N, C-alpha and C positions, 0 to 999 in steps of 0.2 A: 505493498498500499504504499503510496508515494504522498511524502510528508509536504504538506501545503506552505509554500515559501510566499512572500511580498510579490515575489514576481509571478509565481504560479496564479495566486490571488488575482493579482490586477488584470492578467491576460485571459483568466477562464472563470474568476469567480468575482467580478469587481463590485459588483452588490454587498456579495457578505465583505470585502475589503471596506466600502465605503461605510459597512452600519458597524463593523468592529471599530473602524477609528471613531466613530462619533460616540458608538457606547464608551471607551475608552478614554473618551475626551470632559465625559460629563458623569456619569452614572456612580464612579467609585467617590466622588467626592463630593457629590451633593450632599451627603451627612455629617461632613466634616464642619465643623463651625457652628457656634449658636446664630440665633438671628442678630443681627447688628445695623439694621435700618427698623425705623419704624412700620414701612409699609408689609413685609412680610410677614411678622407676629400679628396684625390687623390682619392679612388673611386668613391665618393659621388659625386664629381665634374662632373663626366663620365655622369651620371642619370641628372643632371642638366645642364648640355650642349643639352643633347639629347631634356630635356623639355621647354630649352629656343630657340633653334635653330631649333629642329628637325631634326637633322641628328642623326638616328639611327643605321649607319652603321659605320662610323668613326668619332666620334664626337671630335672636339677639345678642348683641357683643358688646365689651366693654359699658358694664353698667345696663344701660337702656338704649343703645344704640343698635339700630338695624343695620344691615350690611348694606354698602353703597351698589354693587353689583349684581347680576342675576348669579346664581349658585352653580353653575356647571361645575368650574373648577374647584370648587369647594366640595362638591359632592366627591370628587374623585378622589380629592385629599381624604375624606372622611372615611370612605371605601378602601383605600389603601392602609388605612391608620388602625381600620377594624382588627387584623391579625394581631397586633400588639396591644390593642385596648385604647390608644391613645395617641395624640398627634406628635411629630416629632419633627425637626429639621427637616429628617431624611422624606418622611412622607408627604410633608406640606408641600416640599421642593420636587418631588416625583410625578406631577403631571405636568411641570414644564419639561423636564427631562426627556421623559416618554415622549412629549409631544414633540419636541427637537430632534431627536432620534428618529420618528415616524415621518415627519416632515423632510429630513435628509432624504431618507430611503425614497420617499414618493419622487421627489424630485430630481433623483439619480434616473428612477424607472424611466419618468415623464421624459426627460432630456436625451436621455441614454438611445431612445425610440425614434428622435426628431434630429438630433443633431448631430456633430462628431462626438466621438468617443471622449477624446481627449478634453473637447470642451465642456461636456456633460461632466466629467470627474474634475477637474479644477474646481468646475463651478460648486459644486458640492465643499470641494476642500475650501474654497472662500468662506462658504458659509459655516463651516465648522469652525474654521480658526479667527472668523469676523468679530470685533472686539464685544461689539452690540449684541449679537446674537448668544456667543459663549456667555456673557453674563448673563442673559435673559433666561437659557437655559438650565442654569444654576440657581433661579431665585426663586422664591415662594412668593407669585405676582400671577394674575391672571392674562398678562401681556404674550407670553409662549402659547400658550393653549390657543387662543385665541388668533395668531399668526398661522397656527401650523393649519388648525380649520379654514382659514379663509386661503391660504394657499392652496391646500388639495382641493378646496371646493372652486378654486379658479381655475386648475389643472384640467379638474373633471368637466367643469361648463365647459371647457375648449373642446374635450374629446364629444360633448354631445353635439356640437357645431362639425368638429372633424367627420365622426364617425356614422352621424346619425343625422344630421342638418336639420338639428332641431326639432327632431320628430318625436313623439312621446314625450313623457314626463323624465326630467334625469334624477330617479329616484335618491341615489348614491348622493348626488350635490345639494337636494332637498334637507337631507338628513344632516350634511355636514352644515347646511346653512341653520338649521333649526339649532343646532348645537352651538354654532356661532353667536347668535344673537343672546344663547342663555348664557353665553361667558361674559358678554360687554354690550348687550341690548342691539338697538337696531342695526348699527354700523356693520354689523357682521352679515348682513346682507345686504344691505341698500349700497355700499361701496362694493362688493363682487359683483353684482348685478349691472353696475354702473359700467365698470370696466367691460364688461360683457358687451353691455350696450354699445358702448362705441367703437368697439373691437367691430363689432357685427354691422355698424352705419359705414367702418373703412373697407368692410368687404362687399359693400353695395346690397345691402337687405334694406328692405322696404321700411320705413319708421315705424309703421302701424303692426307690420308683421312681427317685428321685433318686440313692441309693445303687449302684442297678443301672447307672443310666445314667452317671454318673462314675466308678466303679470301671474299666471298660475303658480309658478315658481317661487314668486314674492308671496303669496297668498299662503303655498304650502308651506315655505318655510318659517311661518310666522305661529302657525297653527300650538305648537308645545309651547314656546315663549309666550303666545297669549294666555294658555290655561295656566302658566306658572304665574304671569301678572296677574292676572284675576284673582287668584288663592292667595297671591301677597297683599293684594289689595285690602280683601277682606280681612287680613290679619293685620296691615300695618294703617289701613284708611288714608286719609288724606296726609301724613307725616311721610308714609311710603311713596305714595304719587309724586309730593313733591320733589322727595330725594331723587326719584326716577327723572323728572323731566329736568330736575338739574344738573346731573349726571350726562344724559340724553341730549340736551339741548343748550342747557345753558354752559356747558363747556364750548360748545358749537360756535352758539351766536353770541357768548358775551354778556348775555344778559344777567343783570344781577335782581331781576323780579321774581325771585323763587322763595319760598317761604323756609328757609334751611337757615341752621346755626351752624354753618362754617363758610370758609372762604373756598371755593371752587379751583383757585391758584393755577401756577403752572402757565402764566399769560406771560408771552415770549412774543418777538418782533418776528417779522416774515424770514428774517436771514438764520433765524436759529437754525431751521431744520437744515439748510445746506452744511452749517456746520458741524452737526449732527450726524449727517450720512458721511461725512469725510471721516469724522471720529469713528463713527460705528464701523467702518470696514478697515479698519488699523490693523494691521500693519501695511496692508496692500495697498492703500491709498497712497503710501510713500514711493511705492514702485511705481507709479502712475504719474506721482510727481516727478521723479527721477527721468521718466520719459520725455518730457516736454524738453528738453535739454539734447535729445535724441531726434527733434522732430523738424523737418522742415517748413518755416513758416511763409514760404513764398506759394500762395495758393490764391485762386480764384475762389468767391465765393459763389456756387451754385443757385440759378434763380429759384425762386420761389416754386414755379410751376416745375423744374427739373425736382425738388427738393419732393414734393408732393407726389410724383411720378416714382421716385426711386422709394419712397415710403409705400406705395400701393402695390410697388412689385416684390416687394420683402418677403421672404420666406413665411408662411402663415406662423408658424410660430414665434419667428423673432418679431414679427408684428405684433402679435397678442404680449409678449414679453414686453416692449416695447410699451404697448399700449399702457400694461398693467403698471409698469413703475412708474410713468409720468403720472397717469391717473391717481394713482392711492397718494403720489409725493405732493401734486397737486392739491387733492383734496386735503390733508391734512396741513396745507398751508393756510388754507381758509379760517380755521378756526383761532380763536383768540387764545385756548388753552393748547400748549403744545407740550408734546414729550419726546424724548428721542426713541423709544420702546413704538411709539406709533406709528412710524415709520417702516416697521419690522416687515409687515406683508410685501414690500415691496423688493427688499434683499432678493430672495431668489430669481426675481427678475433682471436686477441690476447685474448680480452675478454672472449669469449666462454672457453679457455682453464684456462684462471686464472678464471672463475666462477668454473670450475670443482676442479681445485686445493683448492680454499677458502671453499669449500663444504666438501672437505677432510679432510681439517685442521679442519672445524667445528666440524666434527663427532668424528675424528680419533686423532686430535692432540688438545685436549679441551683448554688446557692451552692458545694455542695460540691466538687463538679467543679472550679468555677474557683479555689477557695479553695487547692484541692490542687495545679492546674495553676500557679497562681502562687508556689506553695510550693518545688515540685519547680524550675519556671524558675528561680526567684530564687538557690535554692541552686547549680544550674547554672550562670546567669549570673555569680554570684561567684569560681566556680572557673574559668570562662571568664577573667573579667578578670584574675586574678590571675596564667592561663599566658599571659596576652598582657604584661603587667608583669614575669615571669620574662624571658620570652623575649628581649624589648627591654631586658632589664638594669636596669629602673628600680626592680625590689626583689630583695633576697636572702631566699629562702624558708628557707633555713637559718636565717639570723640570726633572723628572726622568728620561728619555731618554738622557737629556743633559749629565748625567753622563755617558753616556756609547757609543753616537753617536757624531762624530765630523762634519761630512759631512753635510753643510749645507741644501743642495735638501732633504736628508733625514729627517734632522728636520723641515723644510717645509711640508713635508707630515705626520709626526707626529701631527704639530701644526691644520693642517685642518682636520684629521681625529678625533684628540680629539675634535675638535671644533663641529665636526656633532656628535659623540657620546655624547656630554655634551647638546644635543638640544632635548628635551623631545617630539618629535611629536608622533604623533598616531600609524604611522607608525612602527618608531624605537620601542616605548613600547610593540608593538602587535608583532614583530619578535624579541624581547629581550625574551618576555614572553614565545614565541614556542620555543626558545632554551632550556630556563630553564626547559619547560615542556619534552623537548626531553632528557635533561641530566636526568632528575626524570626517566625517562621510562628508558633508559640506565641503569642505577645503580640499579632499582629495579629488574631489568633484571638478573643483576650480583650477585644479590642474590639468583636468582632460577637455576634450573639444564638444561635449556632448550636451549643450544648453537645456536640452529638455530635463536630464538627469539633475542639472544644478537646482532647476525649480522645483523638482520633487524634493531633492536634499533640501531648499531652503524650507518647503511647507514642513518637513518632517522635522527639521530642525525648531522650528517653531511651535510644532504640536510636542516637543518633549521639553520647552522650556515652559509651556502652559501648565503642563502635567507638574512641574515643581513648583510651582506657582500655585496649583490649585491643591496640589496634595501636602505642602510643608508651610509657606508663606502666607497665603489666605487665610487657612484656619486657625493661623496663631494672631492673625489680624483681628478677623470676626468675635474671637474669644474674649478680645480685650475692649470689644465694644459693644459687649452684651452686658444688661442687668441681670441676667441670670447668678452671678456672683453675689448679689446685693441682696438679691429678692430669698435664696438659699439662705444666707448670714439671718435674716429676719424671721423666717420660717423656722430656725433653729431656736432664738430666743423668745419667739412671743408667740401666742396660741393664736394664729391669724386662721381663719374658716370661711364657709361661703358664706357667711352671716355678717362678718363682724368687719369687713375690709370697703372702705370708702374713698373715692374718689370726685373730682369735680370732673362732670364733663358738660364743657359748654366750650366750645372750639373759637367762640369769637373772645373770649376772655382768657381762657386756661389751656396748657398744652395736655394733650393726651398722652397716655403713656401704656402704648400698645404691646410693647416689649413686656413689662411688669405685667401686664393683665393676662398674657400666654402665659405667662412662668408661674403664674398664681392659678391657672386653670378655669382662666375666664369667669372669675367668682366676683369682680367688682361690683359695687351699689353705689349709686347717685346721692353722693351728700346733700348737693343742693335741692333735691328732691326729697329725700326721705327723712331728712332732718333727725339722725338717730338720738336716741338719751346720751349714747356713747359707743365706743369703737375705736377702731384704728382710720387715720387719713394717710392716705398716700399720696405725694404730690411732688414737685419740683420746689427746689428752693424759691428761685424767683417767683411762684406764684403765691406764697406763705401771707408776704405783707396784704397783698388785697383780699385772701381769702379772710384773716384776722381782721382786716378793716370794714369786710361785710358780716363777718360771723361772731367778732370777737366779743359783742355785746351778748350773745346767746351761749357761747361755749368756752369753756377752758382747753386751752392748748398747750400739749407740753411734748416736745422734742424727746425721742427715744432713740432714734437712729439716723442718721447722715451716710450717704456712700462717700462723701469728703471730696468727690472729684466729679467730671463729668462723662468719664470714658463709657459710657452705657451708650446704646440703642435710643435713647431720649436725647442725647447729646447735653445733658443737663445734670445737677446734682441733685440725685434723687433724696427723699426724706420720708422718713415714717412719724405719724406724730400721734398719742394719744389726746383722745377727743372726748370731753363731758360735757353736758349741757348745766348749766349755771342753775 
């Protein structure tokens, strides 16, 4: 029996190789490191509430707050958590990781049948290593699940036109779109159908035929979301409806005329999306930047009519990819609220053109590939040498950085990562050895003439470096910014239960502490509404003067415990107070 090698898998089983790379890049690492931002525990707490209280329609989180988003991702988290009986960082991040893996596999199958093999393979490598997608795939948020559902739905809708000429109902597409709406609202169906509609117009389909074909798909894709929205309204009433309207329409149109007690946020200027898209594809956008120095700038702009003719003469799959990328990008330039993750559904379609261009550079602009490979290899080599010197105690990284960095929070991160890189664990030694081996392969190939091997060696090196970061540096970083340590301390010292822990829950006035809420198993009560006789009040130090000013004439406040520093997911000093009515 033949032992499978990378070359054998690449030539004979490329889908298996792509899936193995994707799985290795995310799945082993998602459970390493506690929650270090407020967004992750906020989403995870929804699943906690589902398991604790059995309310799978509109669970209550953080005292009396209802979930801001539809529950599909939280359902997955809760289901994945059933074997253990409780939600963990691993099970809460698992929906994102699985969505990412399945999306990459579907992308490779889709592109592999329609474009050149190397373009399909490299486009998937770009997606696996793109900074934004990699980060989202390892995070307990809804964005990666939404991205995967929308991307696969778009590809399914393309096949509907390609293979069936829009005949019959695309059942698989409808199922995916139902799920997408249940992840984040109507945008999950509106945007994919908008992309398909514009694509069909470019194929010279009659406008009214497009409407007649897409309208049933739209209506069928809203069946299960409509059932959920109706059931959620029965539970949450006008409060739920106000939140749903604000999240789905307020973020888009920028209207503040919604009866909600929180700021919609994420208001960014138009150019923000361009910057985040460039950053999201790092480090490969650097290669595109390097290529600008190897292009001849003496060219003639084609006439508009010629551009239009060239557009319509594109291969259908390339035209569809172009339409998808442009429409999704422009669509998300319109809302007042902008976030980098909103653009992720465009990434697979952009990656196809990036892969085509990178292959062109590899074949015809050979020095660009070599210079970029040398640049990236040089940077990673420097980091590797620093890791080795730090590991053997030859240098003191915090002392070196202190000459250039004055910000205390940055120095805290340097100390934490330096300590992690000074601990000779088996995992660390193995991953560091893998990076050294990948460096050797890259510089060996740089001495040869085959540019394609240099390109693949560059991908291999960056993948290995990512594994080192995800397996060693990032877990240490995450664990240094979690509230879990403080919560475990106060749990040991005081009798905290599901009846006596109170918080302020008014985002217009106070900060919400979603990390502590998760680590206390979603047991918070709203102090401002319940006004208890006695109990414990958990808050941040900055909010204490306002709380005492508002309730000081009714309550005695006694400070019991302070975190002492802001190194937690709330980014503020946490305090536990004893409260008693006067």
